[in-house]
N, C-alpha and C positions, 0 to 999 in steps of 0.2 A: 841388364838396358838392353842388349840388342846393338847396340853402336859402336863405331868402331871406335879406337883409345886415344883420337885427335882427327879433328876436323876442321880444314880450312876455309873459311868464310869470308866469297869475294863479293865486295860492293863497290863499284866503279867508281860511284860518289859519295865514301867515305874517304878515302884517302889514309886505307889503309893495307892497300894489294902486298900479297907479300904474307902478312902476319899470321899467326894460328888462333884459334878458338882449341881447349883442350879441356878436360875434368878439371886439370889445375887451377884455370881459369877463372875470374872472378867476375862477380855483375859490373862492376867498373871495366873491367874488361870488353866483357858484352857493349859497356855504352859507349868504351871508345870505337869500337868497332862501328857501332851503328848511328854514330853520334848527327849525321849531318840527316841523315833520316828521321830522326827520331828529335829533335830540339831545333827546330828552322829557326829559330827568330832569339833573341836574346835573353830573353825572359823565361821562354822555355829551358834553354841552357842551366838558366840560372838555378831554375827549380829542382830541375834533374841532379846539379852539381851539389845543392842541400840538401837534398835524399841520402844520395850517396858518401856523402861525409858523415850524415849521420849512422847511415848503416855503417859501414865501419865504424865509427866510432862504440859503435852500441854491440855489436855483430862481433868484431876483427873482420870481417870482411872476408865468410870461408868460402873456400874454392869450391866451383860447380860439382864435385863428385860429393863432398856434404851437404850439400842442398839437396843431391839426389837424395842421398840418406835419408835423412830429416825435418825437407823443407818447413813443416811443420810446425817442428820445437825451435827451430833457428826464428821463423816469424815470429811466434808468440812471445818469445825471448826479447824481440826489438816493438813488440806493439807494447808489451810490458812498462820498458823501459822508456819507449816512447809517449806513454801517460805518466810516467812519475816525472818526468821532466818539466818542470817549472817552465814556463813564458815567459818574456821579455815583463809583462803584465803581473810574474809571482802565481798564476792561475795553470791550473792541470790545463793541458794540452786535450780539446776538444777530438769527439771519435773524428768527426769532420776534418780536422787537420790532420788526424794519425791517416785518416783514409786518404787525403791529399797525396801524401808520403808513400802511402801502399800503392797505389795506382801505379807511381813510376815502377815500385819494384816488381808491381805484376805485371808491367810492361816487358822489362826485361826476363824475367824469366820466362814469360813467354815465347822472346827472339828465342833464348837457349833452349827452350822444347824445340822450339822449328829446326834447328839445327840439329838434333837429337845428341843432345848435352845433356839435358834434362828427361825425366821420363814422362810418357804426356798426362799421369796422373795428379800432376804436379799444380798446384793452383794457389793461387792468393786470394782468401776470401778477404773482403771488405767488414769492418764492425760497422754495425746500425747505427745512425746517425738522426739523429731529430732536425729535419728540415724547421730550416726561418720561414716563417712569414713569408709571402711575396708582397715587397712594400711597394709602390708607386705611386713618388710623389705628383703632387699636381702641377699643374702651373704656377696657382699662386704658392703654394708651399716653398717652391724654389726661386720666387720674388723674393716671398719670407727671410730664405738665407742667405740670400744674396746681398742681402738690406744689413745681415750681421755679420759677413765677411768679416768687419774690422775687430769678432772676438778671437780668427787664427792669431797665433803669437809667434807662430814662425812663416819659410827661415829666414835668420837675423846673418844680415850682411851684406846681403845681396840689394843692386839696388833697384828694385821694384818692393815698393812697402805690399808688407803682408796682406793685406788688407782689397790691394787693387786685385795681387797674384790670386785671392783666394775666390774674390767675386767672380774672377775669368775662368777659373777653375772651374766652379758651379757652374755659369750660364753658358760656357765652350763647348763642357760637358753633356749638360742637356742637349743645346743644339744643333750638337756631331752623332750625338750616342757613340764617342768612342769607347772603348774599354780603357780599364782605370793605367794598363801601364803604356798603352798607347797615348793617354791625355797628357801623361807626364814624361814623354818623351821624343815628341815633335820639334823639329826645330824652325827656324827661319827660312830655311830653304825648300820645308815640306811647304808651304803656303804659296800659292799659284795664284795671281790675276791675272784678270785679262779685262782690261775695262771697269763694268761693273760688276763683273763675275769673280766669283773666288771660290777654289777649292785646296783641300787639305788631303796629302799626300802621304796614307798611311805605308811606308815604307816597311818591307819583308822582313827586317832587323827585327821592327817590333808589332808587327803582326803576329795574330795569335795561328798559328801554324805555319806561319811565313807565309800566309796569303796575301799580297797587298793590297788596296783599293783605294779607291778615292772618295772623299766624301765632303761635298758643296757646303762652302761656309755662306750663313747667311751676313747680311748689313750687321747685324749687333752683335753677333760673333767676331767679325772684324773690329767692329767700334773697342769693346773688351777686350781683345788682342792688341788691337793699336796703343792699351794704355799703358801695355807691358814693354819693360825696357830688353829688348833682345840682344841678344849676343851670338855673331855667325858661327854656327854648327854647334852650338848649344840650346838642350831644350827649354824651351819658350817656356811652359808650365813648372818646368822641376828644377830641382836645384842642385849641389855637387854634395855626393853622399845621401839620396834621399832615399829613405825605407819606404815600403805601403803603412807600416805602423806608424810612420813620423805624418804620414797621410790621412789614416783614418782616425788617429789621435786631433786631429785641427778639424777636421769632419765634425768630430761626435761635439768638440767645443764650441762649433757655429751651430750646430743642431740644439745643444744647450742654451744656449742666449737668445735663441730664435724664439726657444719655448715651445717647440712639438713634443706632445705628447711622445712616452716609452713606447706606444705600441705603433708612430708614424714616426720612429727613429731608424734609420738605415744605413748602410757604408752605399760607397759611391756606384756602385750596380741599380742602384734607383732611381740615379741621372738616365744611364742608358733605356732603363727599363720609360722612364717617364716619355724619353725620347722616340722608341718603337710605337708607344700608344697613340702619340697623336700622329706619328706619319700611317700607324695603319690606318686611322679614318680617314685619309685622302687618299693613299697611294698601297697597297700592300708593295708592291713590287719595290718601291722605291724602299721602304722598309727594308724590305730584306736585303737591297742592295747595298745601305748605307751600314747597316746594323752586320755585314760580312756572313750573313747567313746564307749555306747551300738552299733549304727549304724553308718554304714561309712561314711549316707548323712551328718550327723554332722559336721562330718570333711570334708568334703567336700563341704557342704554350706556356714557355718562360720569358717571357719579356713583358710585354702589353696585360693589359689592366681592360680586359675585356666588358667586365662589370664598369666601367666607368665610359668604355666606350660606350656601352646600352644605353646609360644614362643620356650620354649627351646626344647620342642619337633619337631618346624619345625625347628630349625636351624639346630640341625643333621642331616633331610632330605636333607638338603641343602647340608650339607657338604659330605654326602652320593652320590654326586651326581659328 
């Protein structure tokens, strides 16, 4: 390979000065050295740690010199066992979920390549996956879902009734455009009020890529939040021991009770897309800022329903004639 038998990697913000990475190191060692730059938010750290736990369980966490010899074979074993591994619902893991773990492995492999601990030819290839259709709920559909929030059955044992909590989840998610992890992790201290104006602070620990931002809270969002029993320092809409799977399951129950047709059923991102669609109609710059995107093209391409916006715009033209 043409590199030194060991290489010291110094990273001032990693807290691992004085430690070494070498051919006998593993991907877990690479992650520990680069943990802070890689995963600045709690959600990202948990995702990397879940991938590394699977990597260790399914491959035995081979050292880097073993990966340098035959990375493709090790990855093939990892992917095959992931695909055969049943999920919580008993189904096989989809290519999209496998790719989520492969992206984490690819990032760590690339860091090892940069440190000349893996050959330049080392590559992690993703599996082909079918993209789910981009569902953007209309305001009327979100109101329908909110009216059927009582179909949610959990969580139990908390001071806030499930129907109140899930109505707030739906409406606050739509009116703020928060990501799912951000939606379930803000605390009472993150809600800032100044007279009739209010904001929600998205902290670095919960924001994607550790990029904090501030999101305006409209009066209706505040009214829904005020109905939730808040405990200082605890998530307002989340609950102890919550998981993404539990939240998704409750959303499925609400959609079924509301009678949404199968092609209109979606996950939490549909709330964020609905927010983006409405904001883009009025002020694209505000839409980009609220959603936390660097480039407005990201908002337009992946989140907004441009067909819905065009229909509304031409309806306005028709009304003007």
